[in-house]
N, C-alpha and C positions, 0 to 999 in steps of 0.2 A: 271323454273327460266329463265328470258330473259337474253340473252348475250348482254350487252350494249357496248361491244367492236366490235360488228358485224355491218357492214354497212347496211345490209338488215334490221336489227332490227331498227336502227336509222332512216333509210329512211321511213319505214312503220309508225313509230310513228310521225315523222315530217310531212309526207304527210297527214295522217288522221287528226292530230291536226290542221294543218294550213288550210286545206280546211274547217274545222269546224269553226276555229277562224275567218276566213275571210268571211264565209257564202256565198260563191258564189252560186247564184241560180243554181239549177240543179246538183251541184257537192257535196255540203256539205250535211250532214244528214238532217239538218233543211230545206235547200233549196229544196232538192230532195223530202222530205215528203210533203211540202207545194205544190210544183209543181205537184206531182203525184195526190194529192187530187183534185186540181183544174182542172187538165187535165181530170181526170175520169168524173167529172161533166160536163165539157165543151163538150167533145166528145159525151157523151150519150145524152146531150141536143141537140146537133147539128144533130146527126144521130141516129135513134133508134137502139138498140142492135139487133144482129142476133138472139140471144136466151137469155133466162133469163129475169129478170125484173129490171127496173130502175124506182124508184118512189121518189117523193119529198113530204115530210110532213113538212110543215113550213120551218124551216131552216135545216132540216135533209135530206140527200140524201142517199137512200138505194139501194145497189146493191146486187141482188140475182142471183148467177150463171150466171152472164152476160158474153156473148161472143160478142166482138165488132170487126168488120173487118176493121175499119179505125181509129185506136187509134194512130193518128199522123203518119199514114203510116204503122203501125204495127198491126197485129191481136193480140188481148189480151183477157185474162180472168180476170174478175174483181168481187170481192166479198167483202162485208162489209158495213160499214156506215161511212159517213162523215157529221159532223155538223159544219156549219159556222155561227157564231153569230157576226154580226157587231153591234156596238153601235151607237147611234145617236151622231153626232159631238157635242162636248162641246166647247162653245165659252168662252174663258177666256181672258179678256182684248182684245188684238189684235191677239190672237192665236186661231186656230182651232185644237182640239185634238180629234182623233178617235182611237178606240180600236176594233180590230177584233180577235176573237178566232176561231181557227180551231181545232176541236177534231176529231180523226180518229181511226178506227179499220178497216184497209183497206188492201186487198191483191191484187196485180196485177201480172199476169204471162204473159210474152211476148211469143206468140206462134210461129209466123213466120212473115217474111217480113223484117227482119233486121238480117243478119248473126252474127252481133257482140253481140246482146242481146237476140237472140232466145233461149228460155228455161230459161231465167232469171226470178226469182220469188222473190218478196219482200213483206213483211208485215210490216205495220207501226202501232204502238200503242202509243197513247199519245196526247199531246195537245201543241199547239203553239199559243202564243199571239203576236200580232203586234200592237204597238202604233205608230201613226204618228202625229207629231206636225208640223204645217205649218202656215204661216201668214194668217189671216182672211181678205181677200181682194178680190174685184171683178176684180182687174186688173191682167192681165197676166204678167205685168212687175213689178218687185219688186226691191227695193234698197238693198244695201249691209247689212244694219241693219236688214231688214226683212229676208234676206236669211240666216243670222247667227242664226236665231231662228228655222230653220228647223231641225227636229230630227226624226230618225227612230229607234225603239227599238224592237228587237225580244227576247222573253223569252220562256223557256220551263222548267217546273219543272221536267218532265221526258218524254223522247221519247225512245221507244224501237223499233229497226229495226231488223227484221229477213231477212237475205239476202242470196240467193243462185244464184250465177252468173257463167257464163261460164268462166269469167276471173279467178275465184277462184275454177275452176273445180267443180262447183255446191256443194261445201261443205257449210254447214249451218254456216254462220257467224252471231253472235248476237252483236249488238251495243246497249249499254244502256247509254244514255246521260242524265245527271241530272244537276240541278242548272245552266242551260244555260242562259246567258244574253249577248246580242250583241247590241251595239249602234253605229249608224252613225250620226254624228252631225257636226256643224260648229261653229267657233268662228271668231272674227275679230282681226287682229293685230293692232298696234298703228296707222297704216296708213289706217285703215278700209279695208284692203284686207282680203278676206274670206279664212279661213284655214279649210280644211276638216279633220275629225278625225274618227278613228275606235277603239272602245274598246270592250273587250270580256273576258268572263271567263266561265268555265264549268268543270265538271268531266265526264270522259269517261271510260267505261268498255267495252272491246272488247274480245269476246270469239270465239275461233277457227279462228283467223285471219291467214294470211300466216306465221306469226312468233309465233303463239300460242296465249295464253290468256294474256292480260295485262290491267292495270288500271292506268290512268294518269289524272292529272288535268292541266289546263292551265289558264293563267291570264295575262292581260296586262293593267288592269284598272289604275294602278298607273303611267304607262308610255305608254299611248295609241299610236297607229300608227298615225302619221301625213301622210295624203295621198295627192298625186297628182291625176290627173284623172285616172291614170293607176295603180300605186302601192304605197306601203308605202315608205316614204322617211326619216322617223325617228321613234323612239319608240322601245320598247322591249317586247318580249313575253317569258314567262318562262313555260316550260313543266316539270312537276314533276311526277316521278314514285310514286304511292301511296303505294308501298310495299318495298321501299328501299330509300336510300338517293340520288339515281341517278336523274339527271335532264339535260335538254337542255335549254340553253339560246340563244335566237334569237334576232339579232339586224338588223333593217332595214338600208340599205345603202342609203346615201343621193342622189345617182345618180338615184334612183327610179327604178332600174332594178334588183338589187341584194340584197341578205340578207346574213348575216354572222351568223353562229351558232357554239356553243361550248358545247361539252358534258362534264359533270362532273360525272365520274364513281367512286362511293364510295368516293366522296369528292375530287377526284383528277381531275384537269382540263386536258382535252385532247387538241389537236391542234385545232385552229379555222379553219373553212371551209367556203368557199364562194360559194353560189348557185345563179343561175339566177331564178327569180320568175317565169317567163313565161315558161321556159323549165322544171322546176321542177314540177310545178303544172298544166301545160297545159293550163294556162290562155290565153285568147285573150285580145286584147287591149280595153281600155275604159270600163272595167268592174266596175270601181269605179265612174261612172257618176251617182251614186245612188241618190244624192241629187237633181239633176235636173229633175229626172223622177217623183218626188213626186208632183210637181206642175201641 
């Protein structure tokens, strides 16, 4: 049974849930899985493996006991299969809609070349779909009305991650993410100024984490985060324990650098606490320029 009066417990749940909820590439489970699959393909296409075999059959990429000596500057062992299925763009009125599905059963072990991740081993099992909506135009310049129609949606019915890392003393931590949905989109205010939004929901089960095993859900679709280029400036996210009445309510601060959270333990509200987005999650600036990179 988790101790919801313990700072370590709250920080672990907050960190894992928020990185997932904001889906920062390379740090969240979804972003890390997608990036690992694409990196494995890219580096093996760029430079032949030292040993093992890498083959492509249509849209499936097969790794058999691959050893690669330049996996982004790290030696790595890769095994498994990745299938990337892009759809042909659909033109609907003045919009271009594309859907890409990434399916994977992929294991990567980092052998040497980076002391921080040497020995780390991760296995990803599951599927991620990405839907992109953007204006159908030949012009590189778009107006505010067109920009407000841009939308990026990531979904995963289930993604299982088996992770052994030096950071966690190589204990096997298992993350099971289900019913994940994440959307980045824009609207216009009454003066036709573009407003960026982020909404998300999911269920997460974590086994053998630094605080033990826990299961939470999170959701902010009713009160999504309003974003500036860097951070949320309004909106709320609620993280609920699936085995008790305990929960955490997070509110974005309008100064775009901080967030407030309040723990409810057995229905009783605890003191509100303020955190700095960048210091708590280790984010760098301009991570939310997502809508500009689509064009």
